[in-house]
C-alpha positions as CSV (number, residue, x, y, z in Angstrom):
1,M,74.0,100.9,64.4
2,T,76.0,104.0,65.4
3,N,74.4,107.4,65.8
4,R,75.9,110.0,63.5
5,K,75.8,113.8,63.3
6,S,74.0,114.7,60.1
7,L,75.6,117.6,58.1
8,R,74.0,119.9,55.6
9,G,74.3,123.4,54.4
10,I,77.0,125.6,56.0
11,E,78.1,122.8,58.4
12,L,78.8,120.4,55.5
13,R,80.6,123.2,53.5
14,Y,82.8,124.1,56.5
15,V,83.8,120.5,57.3
16,L,84.7,119.8,53.7
17,T,86.6,123.1,53.2
18,H,88.5,122.5,56.5
19,H,89.5,119.0,55.4
20,L,90.7,120.2,52.0
21,H,92.8,123.0,53.6
22,Q,94.3,120.6,56.2
23,H,95.0,117.6,53.9
24,G,95.2,119.0,50.3
25,P,93.6,117.6,47.2
26,C,90.9,114.9,47.6
27,S,88.3,113.1,45.6
28,V,84.7,113.1,46.5
29,G,85.0,109.4,47.5
30,E,87.8,110.3,49.9
31,L,85.7,113.1,51.4
32,V,82.7,110.7,51.9
33,A,85.1,108.3,53.7
34,E,86.5,111.1,55.9
35,L,83.0,112.3,56.9
36,H,82.1,108.7,57.8
37,A,85.3,108.2,59.8
38,R,84.7,111.4,61.8
39,G,81.2,110.3,62.8
40,F,79.2,112.4,60.3
41,C,76.6,111.5,57.7
42,V,75.1,113.3,54.8
43,P,71.4,112.9,54.0
44,G,70.5,111.7,50.5
45,R,73.2,110.8,48.1
46,P,76.5,111.8,49.7
47,S,78.5,112.4,46.5
48,K,75.8,114.8,45.2
49,A,75.5,116.7,48.5
50,I,79.3,117.0,48.6
51,S,79.7,118.2,45.0
52,D,76.8,120.7,45.6
53,A,78.5,122.0,48.8
54,L,81.8,122.4,47.1
55,R,80.3,124.2,44.1
56,W,79.2,126.9,46.6
57,E,82.7,127.0,48.0
58,R,84.2,127.2,44.5
59,E,82.0,130.3,43.8
60,H,83.5,131.9,46.9
61,G,87.1,131.1,46.0
62,R,87.9,128.8,48.8
63,V,88.1,125.6,46.7
64,Y,89.2,124.7,43.2
65,R,87.9,121.8,41.1
66,V,90.9,120.1,39.5
67,G,89.1,117.3,37.7
68,R,86.0,115.2,37.7
69,G,85.2,114.6,41.4
70,R,88.6,116.1,42.6
71,Y,89.0,119.3,44.6
72,R,91.9,121.2,46.2
73,P,92.1,124.1,48.5
74,A,92.3,127.7,47.3
75,T,93.3,130.8,49.3
76,M,91.2,131.8,52.3
77,P,91.5,134.9,54.6
78,R,92.9,134.0,58.0
79,S,89.8,135.2,59.8
80,T,87.6,132.9,57.7
81,E,89.9,130.0,58.3
82,Y,89.8,130.7,62.0
83,R,86.0,130.8,62.0
84,I,85.7,127.6,60.0
85,H,88.3,125.8,62.2
86,H,86.4,126.6,65.4
87,R,83.1,125.6,64.0
88,V,84.5,122.3,62.7
89,M,86.1,121.5,66.0
90,A,82.7,122.1,67.7
91,L,80.9,119.8,65.2
92,R,83.5,117.1,65.7
93,A,83.0,117.3,69.5
94,Q,79.3,116.9,68.9
95,A,79.8,113.9,66.7
96,A,82.2,112.3,69.2
97,G,79.6,112.9,72.0
98,L,76.9,111.1,69.9
99,D,79.3,108.1,69.5
100,T,80.1,108.1,73.2
101,R,76.5,108.0,74.2
102,E,75.7,105.3,71.7
103,S,78.5,103.0,72.9
104,G,78.2,103.8,76.6
């Protein structure tokens, strides 16, 4: 069993928002798969946690809901995008470190 970095709150919101801004529209299922592929996990029911996190991002204008379980990026100030990008890169490095320690 691999050790995964658990995401919640602002960390989960930032990772999801960053992915949407980098890759465009996605379904909740695709976002769950992306988190898993990057070495992250979400406590509880992932689809609910993701939709709850993206609801918060919708309220702040960074993400649009385009259908049931589908989201796309909205506009975001460059300073916010910069802050999110650096935080996500740090989280990815932590997740990669967990995987390295587990397999090493």
